[in-house]
Structures are given as C-alpha cells and as structure tokens.
MDAnalysis code that builds the backbone (N, CA, C; Angstrom):
import MDAnalysis as mda
import numpy as np

u = mda.Universe.empty(447, n_residues=149, atom_resindex=np.repeat(np.arange(149), 3), trajectory=True)
u.add_TopologyAttr("name", ["N", "CA", "C"] * 149)
u.add_TopologyAttr("resid", np.arange(1, 150))
u.add_TopologyAttr("resname", ["MET", "LYS", "ASN", "ASN", "ARG", "GLY", "SER", "THR", "ILE", "THR", "ALA", "VAL", "ILE", "VAL", "ILE", "THR", "LEU", "VAL", "VAL", "MET", "ILE", "LEU", "SER", "GLY", "THR", "MET", "LEU", "SER", "MET", "ALA", "TYR", "SER", "TYR", "TYR", "MET", "HIS", "SER", "TYR", "LYS", "GLU", "ILE", "TYR", "THR", "ARG", "GLN", "ALA", "SER", "LEU", "CYS", "ALA", "SER", "SER", "ALA", "CYS", "GLU", "ILE", "ILE", "GLY", "LYS", "THR", "ILE", "HIS", "ASN", "ALA", "ASP", "SER", "GLN", "THR", "ASP", "TYR", "GLN", "GLN", "PHE", "ILE", "PRO", "LYS", "ASP", "HIS", "THR", "LYS", "THR", "LEU", "SER", "ASN", "PHE", "THR", "LEU", "THR", "LYS", "ASP", "GLY", "LYS", "ASN", "ALA", "ASP", "ILE", "TYR", "LYS", "ASP", "VAL", "GLN", "MET", "ASN", "GLY", "THR", "VAL", "GLU", "ILE", "VAL", "ASP", "ALA", "LYS", "THR", "LEU", "LYS", "ILE", "THR", "ILE", "ASN", "ALA", "THR", "TYR", "LYS", "THR", "GLY", "GLN", "ALA", "THR", "SER", "THR", "LEU", "THR", "MET", "LEU", "LYS", "ASP", "LYS", "GLU", "THR", "ASP", "SER", "GLN", "TRP", "GLN", "MET", "GLY", "LYS", "LEU", "LYS"])
u.atoms.positions = np.array([
    [-38.657, -92.269, 12.495],
    [-37.811, -91.491, 13.318],
    [-37.382, -89.909, 12.914],
    [-37.371, -89.253, 13.591],
    [-36.911, -87.707, 13.120],
    [-35.537, -87.551, 13.357],
    [-34.857, -86.744, 12.366],
    [-33.358, -86.530, 12.448],
    [-33.103, -85.071, 13.299],
    [-33.335, -85.122, 14.615],
    [-33.191, -83.827, 15.198],
    [-31.919, -83.425, 15.465],
    [-31.075, -84.466, 15.833],
    [-29.709, -84.276, 16.000],
    [-28.924, -83.821, 14.894],
    [-29.132, -84.185, 13.673],
    [-28.437, -84.040, 12.440],
    [-28.854, -82.482, 12.093],
    [-30.098, -82.238, 12.183],
    [-30.359, -80.710, 11.813],
    [-29.858, -79.776, 12.863],
    [-29.842, -79.979, 14.114],
    [-29.300, -79.060, 15.098],
    [-27.898, -78.784, 14.774],
    [-26.934, -79.977, 14.407],
    [-25.632, -79.830, 14.228],
    [-25.364, -78.915, 12.950],
    [-26.324, -79.195, 11.838],
    [-26.334, -78.467, 10.609],
    [-26.425, -76.922, 10.970],
    [-27.578, -76.636, 11.445],
    [-27.943, -75.213, 11.933],
    [-26.647, -74.485, 12.961],
    [-26.073, -75.237, 13.793],
    [-24.998, -74.645, 14.422],
    [-23.749, -74.364, 13.392],
    [-23.389, -75.281, 12.571],
    [-22.318, -75.181, 11.739],
    [-22.735, -73.954, 10.738],
    [-23.814, -73.805, 10.248],
    [-24.378, -72.711, 9.277],
    [-24.200, -71.301, 10.107],
    [-24.767, -71.290, 11.411],
    [-24.752, -70.050, 12.176],
    [-23.213, -69.613, 12.398],
    [-22.426, -70.621, 12.599],
    [-20.949, -70.501, 12.942],
    [-20.405, -69.863, 11.648],
    [-20.585, -70.444, 10.491],
    [-20.249, -69.981, 9.196],
    [-20.511, -68.592, 9.047],
    [-21.805, -68.079, 9.237],
    [-22.251, -66.910, 9.141],
    [-21.483, -65.908, 10.000],
    [-21.367, -66.424, 11.249],
    [-20.700, -65.290, 12.322],
    [-19.326, -64.967, 11.683],
    [-18.621, -66.119, 11.251],
    [-17.342, -66.026, 10.738],
    [-17.058, -65.200, 9.605],
    [-18.092, -65.174, 8.527],
    [-17.973, -64.429, 7.469],
    [-18.201, -62.986, 7.792],
    [-19.241, -62.766, 8.596],
    [-19.526, -61.348, 9.076],
    [-18.278, -60.826, 9.893],
    [-17.655, -61.457, 10.698],
    [-16.498, -61.079, 11.531],
    [-15.449, -60.710, 10.604],
    [-15.055, -61.554, 9.762],
    [-13.949, -61.296, 8.582],
    [-14.318, -60.178, 7.793],
    [-15.401, -59.967, 7.402],
    [-15.710, -58.713, 6.627],
    [-15.797, -57.394, 7.522],
    [-16.184, -57.469, 8.608],
    [-15.889, -56.380, 9.497],
    [-14.511, -56.100, 9.939],
    [-13.803, -57.282, 10.153],
    [-12.273, -56.831, 10.314],
    [-11.521, -56.424, 9.198],
    [-11.831, -56.859, 7.935],
    [-11.174, -56.240, 6.774],
    [-11.760, -54.906, 6.435],
    [-12.855, -54.523, 6.749],
    [-13.315, -52.953, 6.704],
    [-12.453, -52.370, 7.751],
    [-12.397, -52.516, 8.998],
    [-11.703, -51.864, 10.058],
    [-10.322, -51.762, 9.576],
    [-9.612, -52.808, 9.069],
    [-8.360, -52.730, 8.613],
    [-8.030, -51.665, 7.418],
    [-9.025, -51.691, 6.523],
    [-8.940, -50.918, 5.281],
    [-8.974, -49.453, 5.820],
    [-9.929, -49.111, 6.819],
    [-10.141, -47.976, 7.476],
    [-8.865, -47.305, 8.050],
    [-8.326, -48.305, 8.777],
    [-7.129, -47.991, 9.646],
    [-5.852, -47.589, 8.580],
    [-5.836, -48.472, 7.615],
    [-4.632, -48.187, 6.724],
    [-4.817, -46.687, 6.017],
    [-6.155, -46.561, 5.597],
    [-6.322, -45.382, 4.763],
    [-6.165, -44.065, 5.741],
    [-6.439, -44.167, 7.101],
    [-6.152, -43.139, 8.020],
    [-4.680, -42.875, 8.140],
    [-3.825, -43.943, 8.183],
    [-2.526, -43.692, 8.181],
    [-1.887, -43.146, 6.941],
    [-2.356, -43.572, 5.840],
    [-2.074, -42.935, 4.752],
    [-2.306, -41.430, 4.733],
    [-3.287, -41.077, 4.889],
    [-3.880, -39.663, 5.110],
    [-2.907, -38.946, 6.041],
    [-2.631, -39.688, 7.212],
    [-1.734, -38.836, 8.157],
    [-0.389, -38.634, 7.527],
    [0.216, -39.561, 6.908],
    [1.589, -39.367, 6.377],
    [1.404, -38.413, 5.235],
    [0.566, -38.530, 4.460],
    [0.210, -37.365, 3.379],
    [0.301, -36.055, 4.037],
    [-0.504, -35.984, 5.048],
    [-0.764, -34.549, 5.692],
    [0.730, -34.075, 6.255],
    [1.530, -35.058, 6.676],
    [2.764, -34.736, 7.406],
    [3.757, -34.179, 6.339],
    [3.707, -34.972, 5.041],
    [4.685, -34.635, 4.063],
    [4.170, -33.282, 3.428],
    [2.811, -32.837, 3.403],
    [2.448, -31.577, 2.978],
    [2.860, -30.537, 3.860],
    [2.747, -30.875, 5.114],
    [3.362, -29.701, 6.119],
    [4.699, -29.552, 6.058],
    [5.690, -30.667, 5.764],
    [6.973, -30.632, 5.549],
    [7.268, -29.688, 4.318],
    [6.605, -29.990, 3.307],
    [6.747, -29.333, 2.025],
    [6.514, -27.868, 2.034],
    [5.440, -27.654, 2.687],
    [4.962, -26.105, 3.102],
    [5.976, -25.571, 3.774],
    [6.495, -26.066, 4.757],
    [7.651, -25.427, 5.507],
    [8.842, -25.185, 4.816],
    [9.323, -26.262, 3.955],
    [10.582, -26.168, 3.366],
    [10.326, -24.884, 2.272],
    [9.367, -24.829, 1.628],
    [8.873, -23.673, 0.831],
    [9.019, -22.452, 1.333],
    [8.502, -22.306, 2.668],
    [8.520, -20.964, 3.376],
    [9.902, -20.480, 3.553],
    [10.722, -21.670, 4.047],
    [12.003, -21.394, 4.697],
    [12.887, -21.066, 3.540],
    [12.807, -21.710, 2.370],
    [13.633, -21.403, 1.133],
    [13.027, -20.098, 0.602],
    [11.847, -19.826, 0.685],
    [11.361, -18.609, 0.101],
    [12.227, -17.179, 1.014],
    [11.903, -17.564, 2.266],
    [12.552, -16.480, 3.246],
    [14.035, -16.254, 3.031],
    [14.711, -17.506, 2.839],
    [15.982, -17.492, 2.470],
    [16.561, -16.737, 1.439],
    [15.771, -17.107, 0.370],
    [16.106, -16.407, -1.049],
    [16.054, -14.955, -0.880],
    [14.967, -14.525, -0.445],
    [14.928, -12.940, -0.193],
    [15.453, -12.423, 0.956],
    [16.288, -13.162, 1.695],
    [17.161, -12.537, 2.675],
    [16.390, -12.238, 4.050],
    [15.178, -12.838, 4.086],
    [14.417, -12.455, 5.273],
    [15.175, -13.187, 6.582],
    [15.944, -14.383, 6.250],
    [16.685, -14.874, 7.227],
    [18.135, -14.692, 7.020],
    [18.580, -13.715, 7.758],
    [20.085, -13.274, 7.423],
    [21.056, -14.385, 8.001],
    [20.695, -15.348, 8.632],
    [21.910, -16.172, 9.071],
    [22.288, -17.288, 8.094],
    [21.580, -17.342, 6.975],
    [21.923, -18.235, 5.871],
    [22.201, -17.641, 4.483],
    [23.274, -18.154, 3.796],
    [23.425, -17.666, 2.537],
    [22.350, -17.903, 1.512],
    [21.748, -16.731, 1.246],
    [20.521, -17.010, 0.365],
    [21.078, -17.202, -1.199],
    [22.226, -16.989, -1.529],
    [22.727, -16.978, -2.922],
    [22.692, -18.628, -3.236],
    [22.693, -19.430, -2.208],
    [22.791, -21.017, -2.526],
    [21.693, -21.418, -3.161],
    [20.468, -20.767, -3.026],
    [19.258, -21.338, -3.666],
    [19.023, -20.652, -5.000],
    [19.595, -19.381, -5.473],
    [19.395, -18.797, -6.623],
    [19.870, -19.666, -7.527],
    [19.319, -20.183, -8.839],
    [19.910, -20.703, -9.954],
    [20.931, -19.958, -10.717],
    [21.954, -20.626, -11.039],
    [22.883, -19.678, -12.007],
    [22.282, -19.533, -13.521],
    [21.847, -20.737, -13.871],
    [21.263, -20.893, -15.114],
    [19.685, -20.626, -15.120],
    [19.031, -21.765, -15.444],
    [17.577, -21.671, -15.413],
    [17.042, -22.566, -14.263],
    [17.679, -23.468, -14.035],
    [17.112, -24.459, -12.928],
    [18.162, -24.707, -11.958],
    [17.895, -24.688, -10.521],
    [18.766, -25.394, -9.541],
    [17.984, -26.527, -8.884],
    [18.766, -27.600, -8.772],
    [18.001, -28.766, -8.038],
    [18.568, -28.928, -6.645],
    [17.502, -29.112, -5.731],
    [17.728, -29.145, -4.364],
    [17.598, -30.685, -4.114],
    [18.580, -31.501, -3.758],
    [18.376, -32.983, -3.745],
    [18.689, -33.377, -2.220],
    [17.640, -34.208, -1.790],
    [17.789, -34.897, -0.565],
    [18.055, -34.017, 0.716],
    [17.390, -32.876, 0.933],
    [17.873, -32.109, 2.020],
    [16.734, -32.226, 3.162],
    [16.971, -31.826, 4.306],
    [16.321, -31.824, 5.647],
    [15.933, -30.568, 6.140],
    [14.858, -30.418, 6.826],
    [14.774, -29.017, 7.753],
    [15.420, -29.144, 8.962],
    [16.068, -28.304, 9.550],
    [16.645, -28.305, 10.659],
    [15.950, -27.318, 11.735],
    [16.125, -27.605, 12.963],
    [15.451, -26.800, 13.960],
    [16.713, -26.737, 15.181],
    [17.165, -25.377, 15.319],
    [18.155, -25.016, 16.122],
    [19.591, -25.607, 15.724],
    [19.749, -25.908, 14.639],
    [21.034, -26.699, 14.135],
    [20.916, -28.169, 14.350],
    [20.038, -28.691, 14.728],
    [19.811, -30.140, 14.710],
    [18.629, -30.544, 13.889],
    [18.535, -31.738, 13.341],
    [17.583, -32.268, 12.698],
    [16.444, -32.546, 13.643],
    [15.106, -32.023, 13.438],
    [13.978, -32.115, 14.277],
    [13.485, -33.496, 13.965],
    [12.917, -34.020, 15.225],
    [12.392, -35.424, 15.254],
    [11.169, -35.495, 14.051],
    [10.399, -34.411, 13.914],
    [9.389, -34.532, 13.114],
    [9.647, -34.566, 11.567],
    [10.915, -34.131, 11.269],
    [11.484, -34.294, 10.084],
    [12.450, -35.372, 9.500],
    [12.595, -36.264, 10.524],
    [13.731, -37.609, 10.372],
    [13.167, -38.285, 9.157],
    [11.884, -38.555, 9.167],
    [11.219, -39.496, 8.247],
    [10.780, -38.812, 6.897],
    [11.142, -37.731, 6.866],
    [10.775, -36.982, 5.349],
    [11.927, -36.711, 4.623],
    [11.848, -37.224, 3.531],
    [12.900, -37.236, 2.557],
    [12.318, -36.240, 1.466],
    [13.077, -34.994, 1.180],
    [12.678, -33.831, 0.400],
    [13.693, -33.554, -0.767],
    [12.985, -33.272, -1.870],
    [13.854, -32.997, -3.189],
    [13.115, -31.764, -3.717],
    [13.777, -30.906, -4.535],
    [13.145, -29.692, -5.201],
    [13.729, -28.910, -6.178],
    [13.269, -28.344, -6.621],
    [13.832, -27.256, -7.866],
    [13.567, -25.734, -7.551],
    [14.379, -24.938, -7.841],
    [14.152, -23.520, -7.889],
    [14.557, -23.170, -9.297],
    [13.194, -22.702, -9.913],
    [13.488, -22.290, -11.522],
    [13.246, -20.746, -11.529],
    [13.923, -20.252, -12.630],
    [13.712, -18.951, -13.030],
    [12.692, -19.011, -14.124],
    [11.488, -18.714, -13.932],
    [10.402, -18.939, -15.013],
    [10.588, -17.753, -16.158],
    [10.603, -16.440, -15.596],
    [11.060, -15.456, -16.677],
    [12.019, -14.461, -15.868],
    [12.165, -13.306, -16.326],
    [13.252, -12.228, -15.882],
    [12.822, -11.973, -14.547],
    [11.528, -12.089, -14.060],
    [11.129, -11.674, -12.838],
    [10.470, -12.429, -11.835],
    [10.200, -13.783, -12.204],
    [9.571, -14.864, -11.457],
    [10.376, -15.872, -11.111],
    [10.479, -16.241, -9.811],
    [11.072, -17.574, -9.332],
    [9.839, -18.621, -9.096],
    [10.391, -19.796, -9.213],
    [9.276, -20.933, -9.100],
    [9.980, -21.987, -8.096],
    [9.621, -22.259, -6.867],
    [10.057, -23.183, -6.048],
    [9.082, -24.425, -6.095],
    [9.609, -25.573, -6.343],
    [8.738, -26.941, -6.193],
    [9.587, -27.774, -5.210],
    [8.789, -28.249, -4.354],
    [9.186, -29.239, -3.141],
    [8.385, -30.470, -3.431],
    [9.022, -31.489, -3.450],
    [8.620, -32.925, -3.401],
    [9.024, -33.475, -1.890],
    [7.919, -33.753, -1.244],
    [8.215, -34.287, 0.131],
    [7.646, -35.795, 0.075],
    [8.472, -36.769, 0.559],
    [7.871, -38.053, 0.740],
    [8.075, -38.495, 2.177],
    [6.987, -38.964, 2.778],
    [7.186, -39.541, 4.110],
    [7.521, -40.993, 4.061],
    [8.767, -41.214, 4.391],
    [9.295, -42.539, 4.229],
    [8.569, -43.675, 4.698],
    [7.945, -43.472, 5.970],
    [7.257, -44.620, 6.703],
    [5.982, -45.189, 5.770],
    [5.310, -44.090, 5.268],
    [4.120, -44.613, 4.731],
    [4.094, -44.444, 3.180],
    [5.285, -43.953, 2.678],
    [5.593, -43.692, 1.209],
    [4.381, -42.713, 0.748],
    [4.145, -41.878, 1.490],
    [3.078, -40.576, 1.036],
    [3.903, -39.540, 0.539],
    [3.462, -38.963, -0.499],
    [4.073, -37.888, -1.263],
    [3.437, -36.812, -1.361],
    [3.922, -35.519, -1.330],
    [3.160, -34.370, -1.362],
    [4.137, -33.416, -2.209],
    [3.478, -32.743, -3.213],
    [4.133, -31.659, -4.017],
    [3.546, -30.315, -3.827],
    [4.614, -29.348, -3.607],
    [4.120, -28.016, -3.426],
    [4.847, -27.033, -4.239],
    [4.117, -26.038, -4.940],
    [4.886, -25.169, -5.756],
    [4.411, -23.735, -5.349],
    [5.673, -22.880, -5.308],
    [5.488, -21.555, -4.776],
    [5.919, -20.623, -6.017],
    [5.244, -19.393, -6.280],
    [5.852, -18.580, -7.245],
    [6.020, -17.144, -6.633],
    [7.100, -16.400, -7.196],
    [7.596, -15.150, -6.306],
    [7.939, -14.342, -7.479],
    [7.403, -13.057, -7.395],
    [8.012, -11.916, -8.071],
    [9.206, -11.289, -7.664],
    [10.311, -11.387, -8.210],
    [11.581, -10.940, -7.531],
    [11.678, -9.816, -7.587],
    [11.085, -8.846, -8.433],
    [11.132, -7.362, -8.392],
    [10.380, -6.653, -7.257],
    [9.428, -7.286, -6.828],
    [8.623, -6.663, -5.777],
    [8.738, -7.368, -4.447],
    [8.110, -6.881, -3.393],
    [8.247, -7.600, -2.139],
    [7.014, -8.176, -1.822],
    [6.204, -8.564, -2.905],
    [4.885, -9.226, -2.672],
    [5.119, -10.590, -1.897],
    [4.049, -10.920, -1.328],
    [4.168, -12.449, -0.792],
    [4.286, -13.473, -1.984],
    [4.670, -14.816, -1.448],
    [4.715, -15.830, -2.313],
    [3.434, -16.192, -2.467],
    [3.086, -16.848, -3.690],
    [2.003, -17.232, -4.173],
    [1.999, -18.759, -3.887],
    [1.477, -19.263, -2.861],
    [1.569, -20.767, -2.701],
    [0.455, -21.516, -3.412],
    [0.882, -22.483, -4.218],
    [0.081, -23.364, -4.988],
    [-0.663, -24.472, -3.997],
    [-1.516, -25.242, -4.482],
    [-2.446, -26.197, -3.855],
    [-1.517, -27.247, -3.763],
    [-1.583, -27.999, -2.439],
    [-0.937, -29.139, -2.211],
    [-1.304, -30.266, -3.059],
    [-0.621, -31.122, -3.523],
    [-0.817, -32.280, -4.375],
    [-0.643, -33.583, -3.573],
])
C-alpha cells in the first residue's frame, strides 16, 4: 500500500512553513524600511530646525532683526551657552517646533570671528542634528554655514 495521505499532509505543512517564513521575512524588511524612513524624516526635521535657529540667531546678533535684543546672544567671555530654547512664530511656539529641543553655544573664536553651534533633537524619533556657522564680526559678509551632521 502507498502512503499518499501522509505525503500530502507533509507537503502541505512544508509549503505552509515556507510561506510563513517568506511572509515573516517580507514583513521584517518592510518594518525596517518604515522605521528607517521615519528616522530620516525626524533627522531632516531636526536639521531644518537647527538651520532656522542658526539663521535667526545670526540675524539677531547682527541686528538684522531689530525687534529683539541682539546683545543677549553675544558672549561676555569666551562662550555663551543657549540651553533648551525653542523657535517662535508670531509670538507663539509654532506647531512644527514643539517636538524639537535645541541647545547651542555662541563662541568667540578669535577677535573677529563668532561661531554658532546648534544641536537640535527631534524628541519623537530621538534624531539629532548639529549645525555650525561662522561669521566675521568686522565685515558684513554672509554666515558660512557648515554641513549638517
């Protein structure tokens, strides 16, 4: 007698296991891509916020924005630390900035150069971006913005 029934059940079990393994592999790859995409989005948002903060502080230091006291950003000695600040829009915290925590420093590199470093952390994804800008205090040259990290 042949064992047709047993080999059919074995074949069904093997095919089911192969399909489950392939499905699990595809799901784990999709989840990995999904999480990588979100981390990239959070890092990009942190980078944009760091860039905005550097530009705003740079304009404020050089009194391009006359509504704020630019002296608050100038270090009295060598370095001034800016801790846990947020960007505002029309006097209110903008929704886009509420999940971003920023810290930074304004340094006097030498007698004529200021250096601004902003660390922005997007709280939701724990993505961090650092941006540094250099400015010659004696000329009206543009800020030299470094690469985002």
